[in-house]
TORKOL-4160 file (C-alpha; in steps of 0.2 Angstrom, whole numbers, padded with zeros to 4 digits, m for minus):
447
<pt num="1" X="0259" Y="0043" Z="0097"/>
<pt num="2" X="0263" Y="0026" Z="0104"/>
<pt num="3" X="0250" Y="0012" Z="0100"/>
<pt num="4" X="0256" Y="0000" Z="0114"/>
<pt num="5" X="0240" Y="m0006" Z="0122"/>
<pt num="6" X="0237" Y="m0014" Z="0139"/>
<pt num="7" X="0224" Y="m0026" Z="0146"/>
<pt num="8" X="0216" Y="m0013" Z="0157"/>
<pt num="9" X="0198" Y="m0008" Z="0154"/>
<pt num="10" X="0197" Y="m0017" Z="0137"/>
<pt num="11" X="0199" Y="m0034" Z="0146"/>
<pt num="12" X="0185" Y="m0030" Z="0158"/>
<pt num="13" X="0174" Y="m0025" Z="0144"/>
<pt num="14" X="0178" Y="m0040" Z="0134"/>
<pt num="15" X="0173" Y="m0051" Z="0149"/>
<pt num="16" X="0156" Y="m0042" Z="0150"/>
<pt num="17" X="0154" Y="m0043" Z="0131"/>
<pt num="18" X="0156" Y="m0062" Z="0132"/>
<pt num="19" X="0144" Y="m0064" Z="0146"/>
<pt num="20" X="0129" Y="m0056" Z="0136"/>
<pt num="21" X="0134" Y="m0057" Z="0118"/>
<pt num="22" X="0132" Y="m0072" Z="0106"/>
<pt num="23" X="0148" Y="m0083" Z="0103"/>
<pt num="24" X="0146" Y="m0080" Z="0084"/>
<pt num="25" X="0147" Y="m0061" Z="0086"/>
<pt num="26" X="0165" Y="m0059" Z="0079"/>
<pt num="27" X="0178" Y="m0047" Z="0086"/>
<pt num="28" X="0194" Y="m0042" Z="0078"/>
<pt num="29" X="0211" Y="m0045" Z="0087"/>
<pt num="30" X="0218" Y="m0056" Z="0100"/>
<pt num="31" X="0215" Y="m0042" Z="0112"/>
<pt num="32" X="0199" Y="m0034" Z="0106"/>
<pt num="33" X="0199" Y="m0015" Z="0107"/>
<pt num="34" X="0186" Y="m0002" Z="0111"/>
<pt num="35" X="0185" Y="0013" Z="0100"/>
<pt num="36" X="0180" Y="0028" Z="0110"/>
<pt num="37" X="0181" Y="0043" Z="0098"/>
<pt num="38" X="0187" Y="0048" Z="0081"/>
<pt num="39" X="0191" Y="0064" Z="0070"/>
<pt num="40" X="0195" Y="0065" Z="0052"/>
<pt num="41" X="0203" Y="0048" Z="0047"/>
<pt num="42" X="0209" Y="0044" Z="0064"/>
<pt num="43" X="0201" Y="0035" Z="0079"/>
<pt num="44" X="0206" Y="0032" Z="0097"/>
<pt num="45" X="0204" Y="0017" Z="0109"/>
<pt num="46" X="0200" Y="0016" Z="0127"/>
<pt num="47" X="0218" Y="0017" Z="0132"/>
<pt num="48" X="0221" Y="0033" Z="0122"/>
<pt num="49" X="0230" Y="0025" Z="0108"/>
<pt num="50" X="0228" Y="0034" Z="0091"/>
<pt num="51" X="0225" Y="0024" Z="0074"/>
<pt num="52" X="0224" Y="0029" Z="0056"/>
<pt num="53" X="0207" Y="0021" Z="0051"/>
<pt num="54" X="0208" Y="0011" Z="0034"/>
<pt num="55" X="0192" Y="0002" Z="0037"/>
<pt num="56" X="0179" Y="0015" Z="0043"/>
<pt num="57" X="0168" Y="0003" Z="0053"/>
<pt num="58" X="0166" Y="m0008" Z="0038"/>
<pt num="59" X="0166" Y="0005" Z="0024"/>
<pt num="60" X="0153" Y="0015" Z="0034"/>
<pt num="61" X="0162" Y="0031" Z="0039"/>
<pt num="62" X="0163" Y="0037" Z="0021"/>
<pt num="63" X="0168" Y="0055" Z="0023"/>
<pt num="64" X="0176" Y="0057" Z="0040"/>
<pt num="65" X="0175" Y="0054" Z="0058"/>
<pt num="66" X="0165" Y="0068" Z="0068"/>
<pt num="67" X="0162" Y="0077" Z="0052"/>
<pt num="68" X="0156" Y="0094" Z="0058"/>
<pt num="69" X="0143" Y="0096" Z="0044"/>
<pt num="70" X="0135" Y="0079" Z="0049"/>
<pt num="71" X="0136" Y="0081" Z="0068"/>
<pt num="72" X="0128" Y="0098" Z="0066"/>
<pt num="73" X="0114" Y="0092" Z="0055"/>
<pt num="74" X="0110" Y="0078" Z="0067"/>
<pt num="75" X="0111" Y="0089" Z="0083"/>
<pt num="76" X="0099" Y="0102" Z="0075"/>
<pt num="77" X="0087" Y="0089" Z="0069"/>
<pt num="78" X="0087" Y="0080" Z="0086"/>
<pt num="79" X="0083" Y="0096" Z="0094"/>
<pt num="80" X="0067" Y="0098" Z="0084"/>
<pt num="81" X="0061" Y="0080" Z="0083"/>
<pt num="82" X="0069" Y="0063" Z="0084"/>
<pt num="83" X="0056" Y="0051" Z="0076"/>
<pt num="84" X="0039" Y="0051" Z="0067"/>
<pt num="85" X="0039" Y="0035" Z="0056"/>
<pt num="86" X="0035" Y="0034" Z="0038"/>
<pt num="87" X="0016" Y="0036" Z="0042"/>
<pt num="88" X="0019" Y="0055" Z="0042"/>
<pt num="89" X="0026" Y="0067" Z="0029"/>
<pt num="90" X="0045" Y="0068" Z="0032"/>
<pt num="91" X="0053" Y="0083" Z="0024"/>
<pt num="92" X="0072" Y="0077" Z="0026"/>
<pt num="93" X="0066" Y="0060" Z="0019"/>
<pt num="94" X="0058" Y="0067" Z="0004"/>
<pt num="95" X="0073" Y="0078" Z="0000"/>
<pt num="96" X="0086" Y="0064" Z="0001"/>
<pt num="97" X="0075" Y="0053" Z="m0009"/>
<pt num="98" X="0073" Y="0066" Z="m0023"/>
<pt num="99" X="0092" Y="0067" Z="m0024"/>
<pt num="100" X="0096" Y="0049" Z="m0023"/>
<pt num="101" X="0082" Y="0046" Z="m0037"/>
<pt num="102" X="0091" Y="0058" Z="m0048"/>
<pt num="103" X="0108" Y="0051" Z="m0045"/>
<pt num="104" X="0103" Y="0033" Z="m0047"/>
<pt num="105" X="0101" Y="0034" Z="m0066"/>
<pt num="106" X="0085" Y="0024" Z="m0065"/>
<pt num="107" X="0070" Y="0031" Z="m0075"/>
<pt num="108" X="0055" Y="0037" Z="m0065"/>
<pt num="109" X="0064" Y="0031" Z="m0049"/>
<pt num="110" X="0056" Y="0028" Z="m0032"/>
<pt num="111" X="0066" Y="0026" Z="m0016"/>
<pt num="112" X="0061" Y="0016" Z="0000"/>
<pt num="113" X="0072" Y="0019" Z="0015"/>
<pt num="114" X="0077" Y="0005" Z="0027"/>
<pt num="115" X="0090" Y="0004" Z="0042"/>
<pt num="116" X="0103" Y="m0007" Z="0034"/>
<pt num="117" X="0110" Y="m0015" Z="0018"/>
<pt num="118" X="0103" Y="m0032" Z="0024"/>
<pt num="119" X="0085" Y="m0024" Z="0025"/>
<pt num="120" X="0088" Y="m0015" Z="0008"/>
<pt num="121" X="0092" Y="m0032" Z="0000"/>
<pt num="122" X="0077" Y="m0040" Z="0008"/>
<pt num="123" X="0066" Y="m0027" Z="0001"/>
<pt num="124" X="0073" Y="m0029" Z="m0016"/>
<pt num="125" X="0070" Y="m0047" Z="m0016"/>
<pt num="126" X="0052" Y="m0045" Z="m0010"/>
<pt num="127" X="0049" Y="m0033" Z="m0024"/>
<pt num="128" X="0058" Y="m0044" Z="m0037"/>
<pt num="129" X="0049" Y="m0060" Z="m0032"/>
<pt num="130" X="0032" Y="m0051" Z="m0031"/>
<pt num="131" X="0034" Y="m0043" Z="m0048"/>
<pt num="132" X="0040" Y="m0058" Z="m0057"/>
<pt num="133" X="0029" Y="m0071" Z="m0047"/>
<pt num="134" X="0044" Y="m0082" Z="m0044"/>
<pt num="135" X="0056" Y="m0087" Z="m0030"/>
<pt num="136" X="0071" Y="m0091" Z="m0041"/>
<pt num="137" X="0085" Y="m0079" Z="m0039"/>
<pt num="138" X="0102" Y="m0079" Z="m0048"/>
<pt num="139" X="0117" Y="m0074" Z="m0037"/>
<pt num="140" X="0136" Y="m0074" Z="m0040"/>
<pt num="141" X="0147" Y="m0086" Z="m0032"/>
<pt num="142" X="0157" Y="m0078" Z="m0017"/>
<pt num="143" X="0144" Y="m0066" Z="m0014"/>
<pt num="144" X="0137" Y="m0058" Z="0002"/>
<pt num="145" X="0121" Y="m0048" Z="0004"/>
<pt num="146" X="0117" Y="m0047" Z="0022"/>
<pt num="147" X="0113" Y="m0057" Z="0038"/>
<pt num="148" X="0094" Y="m0060" Z="0037"/>
<pt num="149" X="0086" Y="m0076" Z="0033"/>
<pt num="150" X="0082" Y="m0071" Z="0015"/>
<pt num="151" X="0099" Y="m0063" Z="0012"/>
<pt num="152" X="0109" Y="m0078" Z="0019"/>
<pt num="153" X="0099" Y="m0088" Z="0006"/>
<pt num="154" X="0107" Y="m0078" Z="m0008"/>
<pt num="155" X="0125" Y="m0078" Z="m0001"/>
<pt num="156" X="0137" Y="m0088" Z="m0010"/>
<pt num="157" X="0151" Y="m0087" Z="0003"/>
<pt num="158" X="0150" Y="m0102" Z="0015"/>
<pt num="159" X="0158" Y="m0092" Z="0030"/>
<pt num="160" X="0143" Y="m0081" Z="0031"/>
<pt num="161" X="0129" Y="m0095" Z="0027"/>
<pt num="162" X="0125" Y="m0103" Z="0044"/>
<pt num="163" X="0109" Y="m0112" Z="0037"/>
<pt num="164" X="0104" Y="m0120" Z="0021"/>
<pt num="165" X="0086" Y="m0116" Z="0024"/>
<pt num="166" X="0079" Y="m0102" Z="0013"/>
<pt num="167" X="0063" Y="m0096" Z="0006"/>
<pt num="168" X="0071" Y="m0094" Z="m0011"/>
<pt num="169" X="0078" Y="m0105" Z="m0024"/>
<pt num="170" X="0096" Y="m0098" Z="m0027"/>
<pt num="171" X="0106" Y="m0102" Z="m0043"/>
<pt num="172" X="0124" Y="m0097" Z="m0042"/>
<pt num="173" X="0133" Y="m0091" Z="m0058"/>
<pt num="174" X="0152" Y="m0088" Z="m0061"/>
<pt num="175" X="0159" Y="m0071" Z="m0063"/>
<pt num="176" X="0162" Y="m0063" Z="m0046"/>
<pt num="177" X="0180" Y="m0068" Z="m0045"/>
<pt num="178" X="0192" Y="m0064" Z="m0059"/>
<pt num="179" X="0208" Y="m0073" Z="m0054"/>
<pt num="180" X="0202" Y="m0090" Z="m0046"/>
<pt num="181" X="0190" Y="m0103" Z="m0053"/>
<pt num="182" X="0189" Y="m0113" Z="m0069"/>
<pt num="183" X="0189" Y="m0097" Z="m0080"/>
<pt num="184" X="0204" Y="m0088" Z="m0072"/>
<pt num="185" X="0216" Y="m0092" Z="m0086"/>
<pt num="186" X="0206" Y="m0084" Z="m0099"/>
<pt num="187" X="0208" Y="m0066" Z="m0106"/>
<pt num="188" X="0195" Y="m0054" Z="m0101"/>
<pt num="189" X="0184" Y="m0055" Z="m0116"/>
<pt num="190" X="0185" Y="m0074" Z="m0116"/>
<pt num="191" X="0181" Y="m0074" Z="m0097"/>
<pt num="192" X="0165" Y="m0063" Z="m0100"/>
<pt num="193" X="0160" Y="m0075" Z="m0114"/>
<pt num="194" X="0162" Y="m0091" Z="m0103"/>
<pt num="195" X="0152" Y="m0083" Z="m0089"/>
<pt num="196" X="0138" Y="m0078" Z="m0100"/>
<pt num="197" X="0137" Y="m0095" Z="m0108"/>
<pt num="198" X="0136" Y="m0102" Z="m0090"/>
<pt num="199" X="0122" Y="m0090" Z="m0086"/>
<pt num="200" X="0113" Y="m0095" Z="m0103"/>
<pt num="201" X="0115" Y="m0113" Z="m0099"/>
<pt num="202" X="0108" Y="m0112" Z="m0082"/>
<pt num="203" X="0093" Y="m0102" Z="m0088"/>
<pt num="204" X="0090" Y="m0116" Z="m0101"/>
<pt num="205" X="0089" Y="m0128" Z="m0087"/>
<pt num="206" X="0077" Y="m0118" Z="m0077"/>
<pt num="207" X="0066" Y="m0113" Z="m0091"/>
<pt num="208" X="0070" Y="m0094" Z="m0088"/>
<pt num="209" X="0057" Y="m0093" Z="m0073"/>
<pt num="210" X="0069" Y="m0082" Z="m0063"/>
<pt num="211" X="0064" Y="m0067" Z="m0053"/>
<pt num="212" X="0081" Y="m0057" Z="m0053"/>
<pt num="213" X="0100" Y="m0057" Z="m0053"/>
<pt num="214" X="0108" Y="m0049" Z="m0038"/>
<pt num="215" X="0126" Y="m0044" Z="m0039"/>
<pt num="216" X="0139" Y="m0033" Z="m0031"/>
<pt num="217" X="0149" Y="m0024" Z="m0044"/>
<pt num="218" X="0164" Y="m0027" Z="m0032"/>
<pt num="219" X="0161" Y="m0041" Z="m0019"/>
<pt num="220" X="0164" Y="m0034" Z="m0002"/>
<pt num="221" X="0165" Y="m0047" Z="0011"/>
<pt num="222" X="0171" Y="m0059" Z="m0003"/>
<pt num="223" X="0188" Y="m0049" Z="m0003"/>
<pt num="224" X="0185" Y="m0035" Z="m0015"/>
<pt num="225" X="0185" Y="m0046" Z="m0030"/>
<pt num="226" X="0177" Y="m0040" Z="m0046"/>
<pt num="227" X="0174" Y="m0046" Z="m0064"/>
<pt num="228" X="0181" Y="m0037" Z="m0079"/>
<pt num="229" X="0171" Y="m0022" Z="m0084"/>
<pt num="230" X="0157" Y="m0026" Z="m0096"/>
<pt num="231" X="0152" Y="m0043" Z="m0088"/>
<pt num="232" X="0136" Y="m0037" Z="m0080"/>
<pt num="233" X="0132" Y="m0028" Z="m0097"/>
<pt num="234" X="0133" Y="m0045" Z="m0105"/>
<pt num="235" X="0123" Y="m0053" Z="m0092"/>
<pt num="236" X="0110" Y="m0039" Z="m0094"/>
<pt num="237" X="0107" Y="m0043" Z="m0112"/>
<pt num="238" X="0103" Y="m0061" Z="m0108"/>
<pt num="239" X="0092" Y="m0056" Z="m0093"/>
<pt num="240" X="0082" Y="m0045" Z="m0104"/>
<pt num="241" X="0078" Y="m0059" Z="m0116"/>
<pt num="242" X="0069" Y="m0068" Z="m0101"/>
<pt num="243" X="0062" Y="m0052" Z="m0093"/>
<pt num="244" X="0073" Y="m0055" Z="m0078"/>
<pt num="245" X="0077" Y="m0041" Z="m0066"/>
<pt num="246" X="0094" Y="m0035" Z="m0062"/>
<pt num="247" X="0098" Y="m0029" Z="m0044"/>
<pt num="248" X="0114" Y="m0020" Z="m0041"/>
<pt num="249" X="0120" Y="m0022" Z="m0023"/>
<pt num="250" X="0129" Y="m0005" Z="m0020"/>
<pt num="251" X="0130" Y="m0006" Z="m0001"/>
<pt num="252" X="0149" Y="m0006" Z="m0002"/>
<pt num="253" X="0152" Y="0001" Z="m0020"/>
<pt num="254" X="0141" Y="0016" Z="m0020"/>
<pt num="255" X="0144" Y="0035" Z="m0018"/>
<pt num="256" X="0160" Y="0036" Z="m0028"/>
<pt num="257" X="0171" Y="0024" Z="m0018"/>
<pt num="258" X="0177" Y="0015" Z="m0033"/>
<pt num="259" X="0184" Y="0032" Z="m0040"/>
<pt num="260" X="0180" Y="0030" Z="m0058"/>
<pt num="261" X="0161" Y="0029" Z="m0056"/>
<pt num="262" X="0148" Y="0035" Z="m0043"/>
<pt num="263" X="0140" Y="0018" Z="m0043"/>
<pt num="264" X="0148" Y="0002" Z="m0046"/>
<pt num="265" X="0136" Y="m0003" Z="m0060"/>
<pt num="266" X="0143" Y="0011" Z="m0071"/>
<pt num="267" X="0158" Y="0000" Z="m0075"/>
<pt num="268" X="0146" Y="m0010" Z="m0085"/>
<pt num="269" X="0136" Y="0004" Z="m0091"/>
<pt num="270" X="0132" Y="m0001" Z="m0109"/>
<pt num="271" X="0118" Y="m0011" Z="m0101"/>
<pt num="272" X="0111" Y="0005" Z="m0094"/>
<pt num="273" X="0105" Y="0006" Z="m0076"/>
<pt num="274" X="0099" Y="m0009" Z="m0066"/>
<pt num="275" X="0081" Y="m0012" Z="m0062"/>
<pt num="276" X="0085" Y="m0010" Z="m0044"/>
<pt num="277" X="0099" Y="m0003" Z="m0034"/>
<pt num="278" X="0102" Y="m0006" Z="m0015"/>
<pt num="279" X="0112" Y="0006" Z="m0004"/>
<pt num="280" X="0117" Y="0008" Z="0014"/>
<pt num="281" X="0133" Y="0011" Z="0024"/>
<pt num="282" X="0142" Y="0026" Z="0018"/>
<pt num="283" X="0128" Y="0038" Z="0014"/>
<pt num="284" X="0124" Y="0039" Z="0033"/>
<pt num="285" X="0142" Y="0041" Z="0038"/>
<pt num="286" X="0138" Y="0030" Z="0053"/>
<pt num="287" X="0120" Y="0033" Z="0055"/>
<pt num="288" X="0108" Y="0019" Z="0050"/>
<pt num="289" X="0102" Y="0022" Z="0033"/>
<pt num="290" X="0099" Y="0009" Z="0019"/>
<pt num="291" X="0087" Y="0009" Z="0005"/>
<pt num="292" X="0081" Y="0003" Z="m0012"/>
<pt num="293" X="0079" Y="0013" Z="m0028"/>
<pt num="294" X="0068" Y="0005" Z="m0042"/>
<pt num="295" X="0057" Y="0011" Z="m0056"/>
<pt num="296" X="0039" Y="0015" Z="m0052"/>
<pt num="297" X="0032" Y="0000" Z="m0060"/>
<pt num="298" X="0043" Y="m0012" Z="m0050"/>
<pt num="299" X="0043" Y="m0002" Z="m0033"/>
<pt num="300" X="0024" Y="0000" Z="m0034"/>
<pt num="301" X="0020" Y="m0019" Z="m0037"/>
<pt num="302" X="0017" Y="m0024" Z="m0019"/>
<pt num="303" X="m0002" Y="m0029" Z="m0017"/>
<pt num="304" X="m0002" Y="m0025" Z="0002"/>
<pt num="305" X="0003" Y="m0011" Z="0014"/>
<pt num="306" X="0020" Y="m0009" Z="0020"/>
<pt num="307" X="0028" Y="0004" Z="0031"/>
<pt num="308" X="0045" Y="0007" Z="0040"/>
<pt num="309" X="0045" Y="0012" Z="0058"/>
<pt num="310" X="0064" Y="0018" Z="0058"/>
<pt num="311" X="0068" Y="0018" Z="0040"/>
<pt num="312" X="0069" Y="0037" Z="0034"/>
<pt num="313" X="0069" Y="0044" Z="0052"/>
<pt num="314" X="0071" Y="0063" Z="0052"/>
<pt num="315" X="0088" Y="0062" Z="0061"/>
<pt num="316" X="0096" Y="0049" Z="0049"/>
<pt num="317" X="0089" Y="0058" Z="0034"/>
<pt num="318" X="0097" Y="0075" Z="0040"/>
<pt num="319" X="0113" Y="0066" Z="0042"/>
<pt num="320" X="0112" Y="0058" Z="0025"/>
<pt num="321" X="0108" Y="0075" Z="0016"/>
<pt num="322" X="0122" Y="0084" Z="0025"/>
<pt num="323" X="0134" Y="0069" Z="0021"/>
<pt num="324" X="0129" Y="0069" Z="0003"/>
<pt num="325" X="0132" Y="0088" Z="0002"/>
<pt num="326" X="0149" Y="0086" Z="0008"/>
<pt num="327" X="0153" Y="0072" Z="m0003"/>
<pt num="328" X="0148" Y="0081" Z="m0019"/>
<pt num="329" X="0154" Y="0098" Z="m0014"/>
<pt num="330" X="0172" Y="0091" Z="m0010"/>
<pt num="331" X="0172" Y="0079" Z="m0025"/>
<pt num="332" X="0176" Y="0064" Z="m0014"/>
<pt num="333" X="0174" Y="0053" Z="m0029"/>
<pt num="334" X="0188" Y="0062" Z="m0038"/>
<pt num="335" X="0198" Y="0061" Z="m0022"/>
<pt num="336" X="0195" Y="0042" Z="m0021"/>
<pt num="337" X="0201" Y="0040" Z="m0039"/>
<pt num="338" X="0217" Y="0051" Z="m0036"/>
<pt num="339" X="0222" Y="0045" Z="m0019"/>
<pt num="340" X="0215" Y="0028" Z="m0021"/>
<pt num="341" X="0226" Y="0026" Z="m0037"/>
<pt num="342" X="0241" Y="0031" Z="m0027"/>
<pt num="343" X="0237" Y="0020" Z="m0013"/>
<pt num="344" X="0235" Y="0005" Z="m0024"/>
<pt num="345" X="0251" Y="0008" Z="m0033"/>
<pt num="346" X="0260" Y="0010" Z="m0016"/>
<pt num="347" X="0253" Y="m0007" Z="m0010"/>
<pt num="348" X="0258" Y="m0016" Z="m0025"/>
<pt num="349" X="0275" Y="m0010" Z="m0024"/>
<pt num="350" X="0276" Y="m0014" Z="m0005"/>
<pt num="351" X="0270" Y="m0032" Z="m0009"/>
<pt num="352" X="0281" Y="m0036" Z="m0024"/>
<pt num="353" X="0292" Y="m0051" Z="m0020"/>
<pt num="354" X="0283" Y="m0056" Z="m0004"/>
<pt num="355" X="0279" Y="m0074" Z="m0003"/>
<pt num="356" X="0263" Y="m0072" Z="0007"/>
<pt num="357" X="0255" Y="m0060" Z="m0005"/>
<pt num="358" X="0246" Y="m0067" Z="m0020"/>
<pt num="359" X="0237" Y="m0052" Z="m0026"/>
<pt num="360" X="0234" Y="m0033" Z="m0023"/>
<pt num="361" X="0217" Y="m0028" Z="m0031"/>
<pt num="362" X="0204" Y="m0015" Z="m0030"/>
<pt num="363" X="0196" Y="0001" Z="m0037"/>
<pt num="364" X="0198" Y="0019" Z="m0029"/>
<pt num="365" X="0198" Y="0018" Z="m0010"/>
<pt num="366" X="0193" Y="0000" Z="m0010"/>
<pt num="367" X="0209" Y="m0011" Z="m0010"/>
<pt num="368" X="0211" Y="m0030" Z="m0006"/>
<pt num="369" X="0227" Y="m0038" Z="m0002"/>
<pt num="370" X="0225" Y="m0057" Z="m0004"/>
<pt num="371" X="0236" Y="m0067" Z="0009"/>
<pt num="372" X="0242" Y="m0085" Z="0005"/>
<pt num="373" X="0254" Y="m0098" Z="0012"/>
<pt num="374" X="0271" Y="m0093" Z="0006"/>
<pt num="375" X="0273" Y="m0095" Z="m0012"/>
<pt num="376" X="0257" Y="m0105" Z="m0015"/>
<pt num="377" X="0239" Y="m0101" Z="m0020"/>
<pt num="378" X="0232" Y="m0108" Z="m0004"/>
<pt num="379" X="0222" Y="m0094" Z="0005"/>
<pt num="380" X="0230" Y="m0090" Z="0023"/>
<pt num="381" X="0218" Y="m0083" Z="0036"/>
<pt num="382" X="0233" Y="m0085" Z="0048"/>
<pt num="383" X="0244" Y="m0073" Z="0038"/>
<pt num="384" X="0229" Y="m0061" Z="0036"/>
<pt num="385" X="0226" Y="m0061" Z="0055"/>
<pt num="386" X="0245" Y="m0059" Z="0059"/>
<pt num="387" X="0246" Y="m0043" Z="0047"/>
<pt num="388" X="0230" Y="m0036" Z="0055"/>
<pt num="389" X="0238" Y="m0037" Z="0072"/>
<pt num="390" X="0255" Y="m0030" Z="0066"/>
<pt num="391" X="0246" Y="m0016" Z="0057"/>
<pt num="392" X="0237" Y="m0012" Z="0073"/>
<pt num="393" X="0253" Y="m0012" Z="0083"/>
<pt num="394" X="0260" Y="0001" Z="0070"/>
<pt num="395" X="0244" Y="0012" Z="0072"/>
<pt num="396" X="0234" Y="0006" Z="0057"/>
<pt num="397" X="0216" Y="m0002" Z="0057"/>
<pt num="398" X="0212" Y="m0013" Z="0042"/>
<pt num="399" X="0198" Y="m0026" Z="0039"/>
<pt num="400" X="0197" Y="m0044" Z="0033"/>
<pt num="401" X="0187" Y="m0054" Z="0021"/>
<pt num="402" X="0188" Y="m0067" Z="0007"/>
<pt num="403" X="0180" Y="m0082" Z="0000"/>
<pt num="404" X="0183" Y="m0101" Z="0001"/>
<pt num="405" X="0177" Y="m0101" Z="0019"/>
<pt num="406" X="0192" Y="m0091" Z="0024"/>
<pt num="407" X="0196" Y="m0073" Z="0029"/>
<pt num="408" X="0212" Y="m0072" Z="0020"/>
<pt num="409" X="0211" Y="m0055" Z="0012"/>
<pt num="410" X="0215" Y="m0038" Z="0020"/>
<pt num="411" X="0201" Y="m0026" Z="0016"/>
<pt num="412" X="0207" Y="m0008" Z="0015"/>
<pt num="413" X="0193" Y="0006" Z="0013"/>
<pt num="414" X="0198" Y="0022" Z="0022"/>
<pt num="415" X="0186" Y="0037" Z="0022"/>
<pt num="416" X="0185" Y="0045" Z="0005"/>
<pt num="417" X="0193" Y="0061" Z="0012"/>
<pt num="418" X="0209" Y="0052" Z="0014"/>
<pt num="419" X="0224" Y="0063" Z="0010"/>
<pt num="420" X="0240" Y="0059" Z="0000"/>
<pt num="421" X="0251" Y="0060" Z="0016"/>
<pt num="422" X="0239" Y="0048" Z="0026"/>
<pt num="423" X="0239" Y="0036" Z="0011"/>
<pt num="424" X="0258" Y="0036" Z="0012"/>
<pt num="425" X="0258" Y="0034" Z="0030"/>
<pt num="426" X="0246" Y="0019" Z="0030"/>
<pt num="427" X="0255" Y="0011" Z="0016"/>
<pt num="428" X="0271" Y="0012" Z="0025"/>
<pt num="429" X="0264" Y="0004" Z="0041"/>
<pt num="430" X="0256" Y="m0010" Z="0031"/>
<pt num="431" X="0272" Y="m0013" Z="0021"/>
<pt num="432" X="0281" Y="m0015" Z="0038"/>
<pt num="433" X="0267" Y="m0027" Z="0044"/>
<pt num="434" X="0267" Y="m0037" Z="0028"/>
<pt num="435" X="0286" Y="m0039" Z="0028"/>
<pt num="436" X="0286" Y="m0044" Z="0046"/>
<pt num="437" X="0274" Y="m0058" Z="0043"/>
<pt num="438" X="0282" Y="m0063" Z="0027"/>
<pt num="439" X="0298" Y="m0066" Z="0037"/>
<pt num="440" X="0289" Y="m0074" Z="0051"/>
<pt num="441" X="0280" Y="m0087" Z="0040"/>
<pt num="442" X="0296" Y="m0090" Z="0029"/>
<pt num="443" X="0290" Y="m0081" Z="0014"/>
<pt num="444" X="0308" Y="m0077" Z="0010"/>
<pt num="445" X="0305" Y="m0061" Z="0000"/>
<pt num="446" X="0313" Y="m0061" Z="m0017"/>
<pt num="447" X="0318" Y="m0043" Z="m0016"/>
């Protein structure tokens, strides 16, 4: 189907949007689009154009659009009761908590549900600082953990840090970005050794009075960057010497998206499970679910009452249970490994010789294409934006991210039920978009 779009109703809606929404609320595309409905791995805009969706509402539509099993569970639960709050026993919430606790790998696990990843990370920070009686937090450079006041205070990505004020003292360590920075030229073992020495040196300066290290196993907003397998295990050994907690931010990496593992932390598993694990996005397949998993001692450390009005609502929990059922019964982790591997291979082949592509990286169905000024190492938000537009014209939706205060990385994260045929189709569209932009910017492909 043609993907030519017209000004029409989208232009009128954009005008209304700009009249009532904040200026800092970003929209994709020169002519922003309204997505009206979806099915499987496809969505449609207000003008009736059909797109293959390789971003899933920021890695949130994890299984498929309009998945019958999830919509049926939501409808049936909504017909019984929509809301009660955490002040009452909630059967769907207990059922989902039992399953997540068992899947987490954390001994004697407790689960607290929130409505977003931001709120989940807030809760983890509250638990860590209370348990350790310290407001010092270690975070990785280039990190992103949410948009709340405390989450911004541990975000090592300038593009997403609008204020320097924070209730926390944050210390940033190396390790989140493998191919840039002072240790990029080192081999993997030497890279891990250098980053671990950096961590030890920093703790020596602070006296070790730190509450926790929070880390994304694969940095999402930062452009799908990740350290060598084993880095967080090496960090964990140092942290244990000081009694410092480890929080694994699995908001984007959880539920099998990386293919090889169910959780991102498992790529570093000689350290064992983290003390806390935060999750959100994909588990609800579009419904607002977030949460924290922690051992009982840490989870129960708060000396005052706390509840959640909307966290763990019956409707969202029904969706989460149905979505998790589908994920496990259809081995979508295995599909992410198989189809994701093919997609990454295809993207690397498509990018070979292009002057505007620095690197294709990723794990499973989580791929990043880093765009640069032709034949340089200079990040190019312009190139990324041009490819985003060209991909849309071809019928494909992708996202953007990246560090260095630029959105120069194409973020590719389709629903985990992506088929081989759809992976090939999306790769072909993206290859055409990349080659078009390479020619436009003077990349002069070497192929």
